MIRO-365760 format. One record per residue: residue in three letters; x, y, z of N, C-alpha, C, O, CB in turn. Coordinates in pm, whole numbers, plus 50000, padded with zeros to 5 digits. Each point is the difference from the previous one (the first is absolute). Glycine has a CB too. Layout:
BEGIN
ALAXYZXYZXYZXYZXYZ/...
//
This chain:
BEGIN
MET317392322115273498724995350056500274987250080500654990749951498025019449856/SER500844989650315500244988650087499194987949955499025001049927501465014650263/ILE499974972649859499304987649966498595000350058499054995449935503144992050061/LYS497665017850124498685000950062499055008449915498844996349980502215001350246/LEU499475013849724499155008649916499654993149869498885001649950502185018750153/ARG499874972149841499714992849875498924989650022499084998649920503285005150003/LEU497764988950187498974989850030498665006550027498964995049955502814989950140/LEU498245026449978498745007150023499405005149869498794999849981502035006850248/LEU500064998249681499525004449869499394988549922498965001649935502805016250062/LEU498884970450010499454988249932498644996150059499064996949928503284995150022/ILE497585008350183498734996750065498935010349964498864996549972502394992650218/GLY499145023949811499055010449963499514998549857498825002149971502295013050191/THR499824981349747499594997849861499034988449989499035000549925503175008549998/SER498074980450153499094988449999498625003950051498984996449942502984988350092/VAL498035022750078498715004350056499275009149902498794998749979502144999550254/LEU499835011349705499385008949902499464992249881498935003249948502625015250124/THR499194971549885499544991749890498704992850035499074999449920503314997650006/VAL497594997550194498774993250044498835009850006498894996849959502504986850174/LEU498885028549918498945010150008499505003949859498805001349978502215007350238/ILE499944993249691499605003749863499194988849937498975002549937503085011850039/ILE498424973350041499244988749944498614999350063499014997749930503144989750030/SER497795014650171498704999850068499115011349950498804998149980502264991750221/LEU499555022149779499215011449952499484997449858498845002749969502525012750176/VAL499534979349769499574997049863498904989450002499015001049928503295004749984/ASN497894984150172498994989650010498685005750053498924996449953502894986650086/TYR498315026250060498785006150055499285008449895498784999249986502285001150242/VAL499725007849698499385008349895499374991149894498885002649954502795015750088/GLY499054971149918499454990949900498744993250049499034998549926503254998049986/ASN497734999150215498814993750056498845009750010498844996549979502634987950148/THR498865028249908498945010150009499375002549864498775000649987502405010150206/ARG499674990649705499465002149865499224987849953498945001149938502975014250010/THR498634973050083499294987849962498654999150072498994996149942503214992450016/GLU497835015250169498754999850076498985009749942498824996949987502464996750218/THR499215018349759499105010049939499444994849868498815001449970502495017150140/ALA499604975449810499554994649872499014988550021499024998849927503175007949968/MET498074985050205499084988950028498655005250049498954994749965503014990650089/ILE498115025450029498735005850046499215005649882498794998149990502255007550233/ASP499685001349686499325005249881499434988649916498905000949945502655018950054/SER499234969449993499524988549923498774993850067499054996149932503294999649986/GLU497685003450215498834994550070498795009049982498884995249981502634994150187/VAL498735023949838498885009449979499434998349860498784999749980502265016650183/SER499874982649737499534998249862499254986849986499004999249929502935014549987/MET498574976050151499324987149992498615000650065499034994549948503224994050055/THR497695018450113498705001550067499045008149914498834996649987502305002050236/ALA499405012349716499165008249913499514991949880498855001249959502415019450113/LEU499644971249873499604991749885498964989750041499054997449927503215005949971/SER497934990850222499024990250047498635006650022498964994549961502894992450147/ASN498185024949955498735007350019499355003749868498784999449984502095009550231/HIS499984994949689499465003849870499384987949930498965001149935502765017250048/LEU498934970150030499434988049941498654996650064499064995949932503264995650019/GLU497615010450181498714997650066498955010349953498844996549979502374993950223/ALA499225022049781499075010249949499534996649861498845001949964502295015450176/ASP499804977549780499624996049863499004988550005499074999349920503185008049993/MET497964983650183499044989250016498655005350046498954995549953502934988850101/MET498145025450037498745006150044499315007549885498775000749993502175001350241/HIS499885003649678499455006849883499204990349914498895003249956503055012850047/ASP498614972349973499284989949923498874993850082498954996449946503154998849925/ALA498135003550262498964994150084498745008750003498894994850003502894994350136/LEU498395024149861498835008949997499214998249870498774999950002502475016750142/ARG499454981949746499274997649874499294986650005498894998549949502785015349926/ALA498984976250188499334987050013498775001150088498994993449975503214995049994/ASP497885020250136498835002050086498855006549921498834996650018502705005750183/VAL498835007149713498955006649918499354989849907498774999349988502495022950021/LEU499584969949926499434990149908499194989550076498974995349951502975008349892/SER498524992650278499244990550082498665005950041498994992950004503154997350078/ALA497865023049949498745006550035499055000149882498804998450017502395015750150/MET499354987949712499154999749880499384986149984498824999049966502625018649924/LEU499324971950132499474986549987498974997050108498994993349975503184999549923/VAL498095012250226499014997950106498705007449966498914994850022502945002750149/GLY498285014849774498815007649962499234993149890498775000749996502385020150070/LEU499554972749845499344992949890499574986150041499394992849921501955020449917/GLY498964982850284499614986850048500814988849943499544988649994498245020250035/LYS503424994349929500864989849940501154995950091500954993849953498445015349823/SER500554994250352501064996650095499384994950128498905004050037502635013349863/ASN499194973750167499514994550126500345008950120499524997650111500714979749790/SER500585032850076500375009150110498835008850037499125002849918503264997050005/THR497625004550202498955008850048500455014449989501185003049978498004979350178/ARG499865026549860500335014249993500945004150114500925008049982496864996549909/GLU501964989750227500845003650115501464995749978500935007350035497054990550117/GLU502204990549790501364995449974500715009049900501175003350016498104973450034/VAL499985027249845500605008849899500355013550060501085005449975497624982949846/GLN500415017350258500235013150060501184999450100500855008950005496664996849966/LYS502514983650107501084998450096501354998649930500995005850044497404983650116/SER501645002849731501244998249926500465013249939501195003149999498174973249952/LEU499675031549999500365013149943500585009350106501005006849977497204990549853/ASP501165002850286500505008750107501404995950047500875008450023496774995650049/GLU502564983049941501314995250044501095003349899501095004550036497784977250089/HIS500845016049748501005002849897500305014949989501155004149983498094975549894/ALA499705028450131500215014549993500815004950119500905008349984496954994149891/ALA501844992650246500755004150120501474995549992500915007550035496954991250100/HIS502344989049819501374995049988500785007749894501205002450015498014975050058/PHE500085026549816500635007849895500535013250057501155003749978497324985749849/ARG500675017550247500425012750061501114997850104500925008150012496765001049950/ALA502234979850112500994997550105501404997949942500975005750051497224984150088/VAL501935002249755501334997449945500595012649936501215002250005498144973949955/LEU499785032249981500505012549944500475009450111501035006749987497434990849818/ASN500795002950305500425008250114501294994650064500845007750046496764998449994/ASP502524980649963501244994150052501215004149917501075002750055497624977950032/ASN501135020049782501095004549914500355014750024501165004049995498134979349835/LEU499685024650197500265014250028500765001950131500735009850016497194996149858/LYS501924984750221500695001050128501464995649990500815003150087497014993150027/LEU502514996649781501374995149986500945011449957499565009549936499554967650005/PRO502225021950095500985010149955500384997949854501124996149969499765005650266/ILE498175001049677500204997849856500445013149935500085010450065498184971249933/THR502025017649873500455011849928498845009749978498834996550009502954989949878/GLU498605026050085498995010449978499194997149874498815003349994502665013350121/ALA499164977449786499274996949875498884989850027498895001549951503205003249913/ILE498224985150216498984989950031498895006150085498824997249979502934984850010/LYS498665026550109498985006550082499085008749915498795000250018502784999750177/ALA499045007249711499185008649912499054991549917498845003749980503025013350010/GLU498624971849962499144991349918498894993850086498874998549953503084996649893/LEU498385001350279498954994750089498945010550029498804997250000502884987450103/ASN498795027649923499035010950025499155002849876498845003950011502745006150156/ARG499014988049714499245002249877498994988849977498975002049935502985010249969/ILE498354975850150499104988749982498795000950093498924995149966503044990949965/LYS498225020150186498945000050100498655005049945498984993650024502805009950150/PRO498185007849755498685004249945499404989849904498804997450002501935026250023/SER500144970949890499504989849906499514987850075499014993849960502575014449866/LEU499134988150285499594988750081498625002750063499124991550000503315002850047/ASP497425017750006498705003350059498884999449895498914995050025502265019750145/THR499154990749713498994999749891499694985749961498844996449979501975025949935/TYR500244969550076499804986049961499194992450105499084992549966503105008349907/ILE498155001150254499264993050106498555005050006499074992150013503065005050118/ALA497715016149858498625005550003499184994949882498824996950014502035023750101/SER499804978649768499284994949882499644985450018498914995649962502305020849893/GLY499714975850204499724986150024498884998150101499124991749980503255003249967/GLU497665012850160498924999050099498645003849939498984993850030502685011550152/ARG498355005149731498735004049935499504988949908498804997149999501895027350013/ILE500204969649910499584989449907499494988050078498994994049963502705013949866/VAL499024988650280499564988450080498625002650057499134991249999503265003250058/GLY497405017949995498695003250055498904999449895498914994950026502215019550141/LEU499184990849712499024999549892499814985849950498884995949969501735027449967/ALA500494969050056499904986349946499144991250088499334991049949502935011649948/LEU497734999850235499214991950091498535004249998499124992450040502925004350103/VAL497705015749808498635005049998499455000649858498904995349972501585018050235/ASN500324992649703499555002049861501164996249908500805008649963497585010250104/PRO501734968849894501104995549918500095007349868501105002449951498704975850157/GLU499045025449830500055006749871500645013850014500835003949918497124983650009/ARG501685019750176500605013250024501494998650028500795008549958497035000150132/ALA502554980949979501404998050030500804997149874501155004449987498214987150239/GLN500045001449682500704997349875500205012649918500995001349928498054975850073/GLN500015032350010500125012649927501195008550055500695006949925496784992650030/GLU502734999750175501085007950059501304992050015500975004650062497305008650060/LEU501734975149821501214991850009501165006249923501164997950034497404981849990/GLY501125028049874501045006649922500815009950086501225001049988497354996549806/THR500705009850295500715009650089500974992550092501135004350024496875011349971/PHE501534973250055500874992050090501214994749923501124999950051496884993650088/THR501755002149737501104994849918501005010949970501214997650001497264985549898/SER501055028950075500905011349975500845003050124501215002449990497155007249845/ALA501014990450283500765002350125500994988850023501115002350048496945010150050/PHE501554975449868500904988650017501235001549911501134997750044496914987750012/THR501725018549817501105001549904500955011250043501224998649992497284993049825/GLN500935019550227500825011350042500874996250122501195003150004497055012849908/LEU501154977450184500754995750119501054989649965501094999550058496915005450083/GLU501644986649762500964989749960501245006249938501124995650026497004988449937/GLU501665026449954501155006749939500885006650108501234999249996497425004849793/GLN500695002450305500765006450107500714989650087501145002250043497225016849956/MET500984969850026500624989350078501204994149925501014996450060496764998550045/SER502085004149762501104994849920501205009550005501144995650013497224992949836/SER501355024550142501105009750013500654999450138501225000550012497625014349824/LEU500314984050269500554998750136500784987250015501044999650067497065013650022/SER501414976249849500714987350007501395001149938500974994450053496844993649937/ASP502285019449896501305002049937500955007750093501184996750012497715003149761/LEU500555010650291500845007850092500504991550119501175000450038497545020349896/ILE500364971750121500384991650115501004989449958500954997050073496805007050032/GLU502054990249778500924989949953501385005849973501024993950032497064993749870/GLU501945024350037501295006549977500695003450133501224998550014497905010849769/ASN500094995350312500595003150130500524987450069501045000250066497405019349955/PHE500834969549962500444987350057501314995549937500924995750069496694998149976/LYS502465007349823501244996249931501165009250041501124995550022497524995849785/ALA501045021750203501055009550041500474997250143501195000950029497825016449817/SER500054979350242500374996850138500864987650005501004999650071496895010950011/GLY501724979249842500814987949996501395002649946501004995150053496924991849917/GLU502135021149921501305003349944500835008350098501214998450011497805000849759/GLY500285009950302500715008050101500554991350112501125002350048497405017049898/ALA500714970750096500484990950104501204992149952500994998550071496694999950021/ARG502224996549783501134992549946501235009049983501134995750025497274988949859/GLN501375027850072501115009349983500635003650135501225001150012497675008049781/ALA500254992650308500525003050134500844988450053501055002250061496965012549983/ILE501524973249933500764988250045501324999149926501044997350060496824990749994/ARG502105014249811501234999649922500985010850046501194997650017497524993149788/SER500745021450215500885011150043500614997150136501185002550023497425013749845/ALA500584978550223500524996750133501074989249992501035000950067496765005350033/ASN501974983749817500994989349986501295005349938501104996750045497054986749931/ILE501705025049918501205005549935500785008950096501224999050010497605000149768/ALA500455009650293500675008950096500694992050110501125003250041497195014649911/LEU501024971850095500574991750106501264992849951501004999250071496724997950028/VAL502214997549777501154992949945501175009749979501144996850032497324986749856/VAL501235028550058501065009849975500675004250132501225000250012497555007949783/VAL500394995250302500555004150130500774988650066501055002250059497055014149969/LEU501384971649961500674988450060501364997549934500994997850069496764992149984/VAL502285010549812501274997949930501005011150033501174997450026497604990849789/ALA500735024450183500885011250034500524998950143501175002850026497595011649812/SER500374981550253500414998550140501054988950015500995001650071496755006450003/ILE502024980749855500964989050008501365004249944501044997150059497084986349922/LEU501865023649904501265004749941500705009850093501224999350019497834997549752/LEU500175012550287500595009850093500614993050121501115003350041497225013849883/LEU500944973250132500524992950118501234991649963500944999050079496735000350018/LEU502324994649783501174992349958501225008949984501094996650047497404987249839/VAL501325027750047501125009249979500515005350135501205000150027497875006449747/GLN499994998050308500415005350131500614989250089500975002550070497235014849911/GLY501224970650015500564989150078501404996349955500884997450082496814994149955/ARG502535008449829501344997149948500985010850042501144997150036497854990749769/TRP500565024950188500875011050042500354999150148501165001650038497835012849784/VAL500024983050260500244999050145500924988050029500925001050081496825009549967/THR501994978249885500824988050024501455002349960500924996550075497054989349888/ARG502245020049918501365002549953500705010250090501184998450033498114996449731/SER499985015750275500615010450083500364994850139500835006150068497885010949805/ILE500694972050168500324994450133500984988449988500984999450074496765007550008/MET502004983849824500784987749993501415002449946500954993950049496924993649919/ILE502295021349931501345002249943500965005850104501094994750017497875008949757/PRO500675007450299500915004850106500234989850110501114998950052498125024049898/LEU499724969750087500174989950105500944988949955500814995150079496915010150006/ALA502174990749788500924989849949501445005250000500934992750035497224997849822/SER502025022350103501335005950004500545000850142501164997050026498285016249769/ALA499674990850299500425000750141500364986150053500974998650076497565021549959/SER500724969749926500294986250043501354995449946500784993750071496765001349937/ARG502745008349864501294996249940501165007150071501034993950026497825002449753/ILE500965016650252501055007650069500244994350140501154998150041498235022549829/ALA499534976650202500144994450135500704986449997500834997250086497085015149984/ASP501764979349830500644987049987501495001649970500834992550052497004997649869/SER502505019849994501415002449968500775004550124501124995550024498235010549742/ILE500055003050314500655004750122500144988450100501024998750067498025024649897/ALA499924968250044500054988750092501124990349966500554993550089496995008849945/HIS502824996649837501084991249958501355007050003500994994549953497404993149904/GLY501675024650197501275006950018500465008249883501125005150002499454976950147/ASN498615019649747500385008049884499605014450025498845003849985500904976349860/LEU501265028050194499735014150028500545009349892499965012250016500104982350225/SER500434999949651500575008349894499045002649885500275008349913501934982550148/GLU496665002249938499055001949889499355013850011499445003450104500124971749887/PRO500495032849902499385013450006498484998950005499414991449935502545018249938/ILE497424999350203498545000250016499475012949939500385011050041499744974850171/ALA499005012849690499355011849939498865004450091499004992950015501604999549749/GLU499545019250296499015004950095498865007149926500235010049933501564992650244/PRO496984992149834498865006649934499635013050072500345002150116498804975449810/ARG500175031250000499605012950056498565000250050499525010350047502105000449799/GLY497704978050144498614999450044499885001750151500974998550074498514986749733/ARG499295018050235499745002050143499184988650060499515001150112500585023449849/ASP499774964749965499234988950053500884991550092501215002150010497334997749784/GLU500804990550274500704992050098501104991549938501054998150060496885001750076/ALA501834994949744501004991649934501255008049965501124995350020497054990249889/SER501655026850037501155008549970500765003850125501235000150001497565008749801/MET500484994350305500655003150128500794987950051501085001750057497095014749997/LEU501294971549926500704987950043501304998349923501034996750059496784992749998/ILE502175012949811501214998749919501035010450043501194996950011497464994249795/ARG500905021350218500945010350047500594996250137501195002250025497515015349847/SER500494977050215500504995650131501024988849984501014999750072496815006950033/LEU501934984049803500974989349975501315005649946501074995250035497044989049921/ALA501805026149957501215006249948500805006650112501224998750007497645004949772/VAL500445003650310500685006350115500624989350089501135001650047497255017849947/MET500894969650030500524989250082501254993949937500964996750070496734998650014/GLN502305003249782501174994449932501215009150017501114995450029497384993449804/ARG501295024450149501115009450019500524999750144501204999750024497855014849795/ASP500034985450277500414999750140500774987250033500985000350073497035013849985/LEU501534974649888500714987450024501405000249940500964995350062496844992749939/ARG502325017749878501325001149940500925008650088501154996550025497845000949746/GLY500465014050277500815008650087500394993050129501145001150045497715018649858/MET500204973150157500304992950124501074989349978500894998150082496775006249997/ILE502234988749808501004989549971501385006249980501004994450046497224991449848/GLU501845025850037501285006749983500585004250134501204998350025498065009749751/VAL499884997450312500475004050134500494987850078501055000550063497345018849938/VAL500844969749994500414987850070501314994649945500864995650076496744999249968/ARG502555005749822501234995149939501195008450044501074994850033497614996949770/SER501125021750197501085008950044500354997550146501174999350037498095017949796/ASN499714981650249500254997150142500684986650019500844998450089497175015349971/ALA501644976649857500634986850010501495000949968500824993750067497004995449870/HIS502535018949958501425001949968500725006750117501104996150037498355005649716/GLY499905008650304500625006850115500194990750118501055000150064497925021049861/VAL500014970750103500114990550110501104989849974500734995950091496825007249958/SER502574992849824501054990349966501375006050025500874993450057497634996049771/GLY501715023450128501295006550026500285001450148501114997450047498655014949739/MET499214992050288500185001450144500304986550065500794999150094497665020649904/SER500914969749950500274986650055501464996149978500654994450087496974999049872/ARG502875009949920501414996749972500925007950094500964994650055498485000649704/GLN500255017950257500815008250091499934994750143501014999350070498605020549782/LEU499184976650190499834994850135500754986950020500584997650105497215013649906/SER502184980349885500724987350008501505002550013500694993550080497524995349784/SER502305020850055501435003350009500355005450138501024996650059499025008349695/GLY499055004050298500235005450135499984989150104500805000050094498185021549837/CYS500104969050052499934988950095501294991850000500484995750104497045003649864/HIS503034998649909501264992649990501115007650071500814994250072498454995749711/GLU500785023450195501035008150065499834999650152500974998750075499135016349723/VAL498624986350245499774999550145500404986550056500554999150110497595017349866/ALA501574972949948500384986750047501504998650012500514994350096497444996449798/ASP502805014950002501464999650006500525007850119500874995450074499225002449676/SER499335014450268500435008250115499704993050130500795000350095498815020449772/SER499224972850136499634992950123500954988750029500384997550114497255008549848/ARG502764987049930500974989150020501335005650051500624994350090498274992249728/GLN501565024850121501245006250046499895004450144500904997650081499585009949687/GLN498374999150265499825004550137499934988150096500525000450112498295020049804/SER500554969050037499914988150085501394994150025500314995650111497394999949800/SER503145004549982501364994950015500805008850094500714995050087499184995249683/ALA499985023250212500735009350087499514998950143500785000550095499555015149712/ALA498354982950206499454998750135500514987150066500284999650120497675013449810/GLY502154976349986500544987650055501445001650047500394995450107498094991849743/THR502295019850064501405002650036500085008350128500774997050091499895001949667/MET498505012050245499995008550120499564992250122500525002050109499005017849748/SER499534971450125499534992050113501094990850052500154998150120497535002949788/ALA503104993149995501104991350042501075007950076500534995850103499044989349699/ALA500715027250139501015008450067499525004250138500775000250097500025008049681/THR497944995250228499445004250128500044988650101500275001950118498245014649764/SER501214971450067500054988350090501424997950052500214997350119497894992049755/GLU502885012050033501394998750042500385010750101500674997350099499874992749679/MET498995022750195500305010950092499364997350136500605002650104499555013549703/THR498664978850189499304997150125500744989350079500135000750123497695005549771/ALA502664983850031500764989350069501285005550062500404996550111498664986649729/SER501595026050081501255006050053499725008350122500724999250099500255001149672/ILE497985007850222499665008650114499654991550121500375003350113498815014649730/GLU500094970850132499664991150111501264994050061500114998450121497684996449770/GLU503185001950021501294994750050500735010450082500574997250105499604987749697/ILE499805027750144500675010950073499325002050134500675002050102499985009249682/THR498034988350215499265002050125500344989050099500145002450120498015009049754/ARG501974976450073500334988850088501405001850060500214997750119498304987249745/HIS502435019250051501375002450051500025011850095500745000050099500224990749689/ALA498205019750180499975011650091499464996050137500495004450104499195010949699/GLY499324976250193499444995150126501034991950079500115001050122497624998549773/HIS503034992350030501054992150066501085009050060500504997850110499064983449731/ALA500765029150079501005009650050499485007250121500745002450095500185000549676/LEU497765000850228499425006750116500054991050123500315004350111498205008849737/GLU501174973850126500064990550112501424999050056500204999850121497884987349778/MET502925012450009501384999250042500415012750075500764999650097499744985549708/ALA498975026350146500345012850067499445000150141500655004550094499375007549685/ASN498734982950234499394999350133500814991050092500225003250117497535000749781/GLN502694984750046500844991250081501315006750039500504998850112498494981649774/ALA501545026950013501275007050029499825010450106500865002050086499874994149681/GLU498095010950225499735010350102499884993550138500505005250100498325009149728/THR500494974050174499864993150129501354995750052500305001650119497434990549815/LEU503105002349977501324995750041500865011950045500794999250094499044981549745/ALA499975030350089500785012050036499625005050137500845003850081499335002349679/LYS498464993750264499575004650133500504990650109500465004350106497505006149791/ASN501944976550075500524990450100501525001350015500564999350110497554984849836/GLY502535018049937501465001650007500405012750069501085001050058499124986049735/GLY498885023050199500325012650069500074998050150500805006250070498115006549747/ARG500224978450230500054997350143501274992750036500605002450105496914996849902/VAL502914991349899501194992250030501265008249973500945000850079497834978249866/ILE501155027149938501235007049963499675014950004499895006549896500984974149957/HIS498985024550264499665014050016501125008949954499845011449958498704982850231/GLN502674999349823501135008349973500165003049852500685009349957500394981350243/VAL498225000449722500195002749859498785007149943499815000749878501684979150102/VAL497675025750114498765006649954500315011749912499415002349894499424990650312/SER502175014549845500295011949922500514996449862499755007149902500755005150307/ASP500254976449785500534996149869498894994449910499955002049879502284993350228/MET496874997549963498964993749921498775008949978499064996649928501744981650160/ASP499265034149980498835009149987499815004249857498885000649948501485007850284/SER500744994349706499885004049859499474988649914499245001849906502665014450126/ILE498584971450009499474988549923498514998350021499274996749907502964991950111/ALA497315013750106498544998750029499185010149923498954997049942501604994750285/ARG500025021049775499275010349925499934996349853498975002049934501765015550231/SER500364977349783500014996149858499004988649974499294999649900503145007350083/ALA497554983850117499044989049984498565004950005499154995149925502504989450177/GLN498075025249987498635005750007499625007249871498894998949949501395003750299/LEU500725004949702499745007049873499724989749890499125001949916502375017650154/SER499274969749932499774989749896498614993750014499304997349902503164997950092/ALA497185002750136498654994250021498915009549953498994996049941501884991250255/GLN499375025849833498995009949953499905000349848498925000749942501535013150262/VAL500774985649733500014999849851499304987749948499265000549902502895012150096/ILE498104975950073499354987549955498505000750016499254995049916502804992250146/ARG497485019450052498545001550016499415008849889498954997149943501315000250307/THR500465013549723499535008849891499964992649868499075001449920501885018450199/LEU500144972049860500044992049876498854990149995499444997249894503045005350099/ASP497184992150128498894990550003498685006949962499214994749922501984992150257/LYS498605025449878498785007549964499985003649851498974999249934500945010050299/ASP501274994949717500075003549856499754987749915499395001049893502245017550157/SER498834969949996499774987649923498504996849993499484995749898502794995650173/GLU497055011150046498544997749998499325009749904499064996249930501034995750308/GLY500385020849759499395009649903500244995849857499145001249913501195017150251/ILE500954976649814500314995449864499144988149965499544998549887502825009850133/PHE497404982950080499144988349973498575004349963499404994449909502004991950253/ASN498075023749910498645005149968499945006049860499054998049925500575006650318/ILE501475003049725500045006049865500034989149895499355001049896501855019150193/ILE499594969349940500084989149902498644993249985499634996149890502805000350167/GLN496825002250055498664994049991499075008749914499204994949922501144994650306/VAL499795023849789499175009149917500364998549854499144999349912500695017050277/ILE501504983149786500464998449860499514986949945499644999349882502395014550164/LYS497954975850036499514986949953498515000649967499564994349900502194994250239/GLY497485018649947498545001549970499765007649870499124996849921500395002950324/ILE501355010649738499865007849873500344991349882499355000749895501235020550224/ALA500464970449898500374991049889498894990149971499714997149884502695005350178/ASP496984992450046498884990749976498855006849926499424994349908501224993050299/GLN499035024949834498925007649930500385002749856499164999649911500175011050305/THR501954992349762500475002449862499854987449917499625000549883502015016750198/ASN498674971349981499814987349928498544997949964499684995649890502294994750231/LEU497125012849975498554998449971499575009549889499234996249911500364997050328/LEU500905019149767499645009549893500544995349867499325001249898500685017650266/ALA501204976049834500594994949876499204988349948499754998749880502515008950193/LEU497334983550022499204988449958498655004549943499544994849898501594991050278/ASN498255024049890498715005349947500185006349864499184998049911500035006050322/ALA501855003649749500255006349870500254989549895499575001549886501365018650227/ALA499784969149924500244989149902498704993449963499794996849883502494999350211/ILE496815001750004498694994049971499205009249913498874996849964501174990850251/
//
């Protein structure tokens, strides 16, 4: 598993943990809200019931007040008594109807519906007594027992309804407290489990990344300090850290191979250098020998050139003498004509000698040119020897 995938898994776990915590919190808040709504409904129903109970007693007080007004023992007027009775009766019915409109339990609704006939009977009896008490107090006193019976019956039913409403109120409160406790417990459990999961997963991700990276750092530091002999355990994982360690191992092997090749090449170069140095010494010795021989040849050539120049000079002198001899012979031929025949052979011999001397002169010039060529070759040989020595 790659490092990127591990980090994404850690992030996904964190997001999932946050979502679970939010969901648990939302469910707990929803249940708490429902329980609070039930508690508010129960409280409203209880408040309405308390007002109805007050109206129940207020109607009896109105009846008794009407009896006192009829007997002339009260300062209240008939209109005030009648108005008070109507208001209390209307409010009594209103609070009971308000309770019926609330989302209460079926038991409470059934009890409210059972009270309604008794309430109507009680209100009707009270209105009848009030009407009689304001007109005929004695007749009203005779029928007061019926009103008292209706009052007692309604009171018992109101007491039973009060018990139901109170029990529902207590149950709603307990439900709200239980919902809050359950939400808190669920939230704490999920939070602790999430923290433990994130700690375990974070430790796993950290170890799976840091341990290979530390090993790779140690290997790289060892290679950087020139230690290529330390064995590297190549992991089989497919994450980036394992790939890095395998790459470092390959690099270490390649470096070792390169160093071995360089070392072998260095030994070869050293041997070749020794051979080349020996060859250079031999070439230098040969060059010195050739230089010495060339010097000797140059001296000999110089001597030969001097000799040839001397020969050429003597040949020229001999040619000049031959020319003079020829001139003298020709002049002598005029003087000594008689000895022409005797000297003819000498003249021919002298001409032949002059011709030989001219040929010798030309050959000497050719020999001189050859010697100059040989000297140039010797000079080039000296330069080549000097270059080889260098």
